Phi, psi and omega in degrees: 000130182281169178299316181297316178297321178295317180292325176297321178294317179298318179297315178300321178295317178297319180293318177296318179296319179298313179292322179298318179298317179297315182294316179296320178297322175296317178296314177299319179295322180293319178296316177301316180297316181297317180296313183290324178292325178295333176268015177057045179233067186295322181295313180295324178300315180300313183295316180294319179298315179300314182293314182296309181291322177300316179293325178292324175298316179302311181295319179298319177296320178299318179292321178295322177296316180300319178297318178297319182294315179299318180296315184291323182283326188253331189251300188251082184269070177237159180297321179299315180293325177295320177294319178295319178300313178304315180294316179298317180296320178297313180296314181292327176294317177298316177299317181297314179296319180298315178295319179298316179296317182296321182281311187268342180076020179207160177286153183301332182272354175282154181292157181289351179275353176295131186279144175283135180299140180279129179300152183306318184292338179272340180291332183270353179284145179286000000 
């Protein structure tokens, strides 16, 4: 097996792993939702599903980016592929940051002590 064939296999494994992580995260989020809804805790179910599935998407995107980087560096070393990789990394980075803000309620560079905004319906509760 040549180096290029080996690297293509490695890239395919990263892509499969990335998609697998997203699918497993979806399954875990669905199971959490079912359990929490059965206990009549719909609001918590919604928050947990968003967090669990969002984090699995983040990890899946990281694995897919790693596969793209490996492919570009080892297999397809052309300027066009480098430009496509740059665009993909920019888009996936934007998606990752957006998901991180959505899940945690703060920018990635803010301290973890920054408070998540309280939803309107919880502000009026005693």
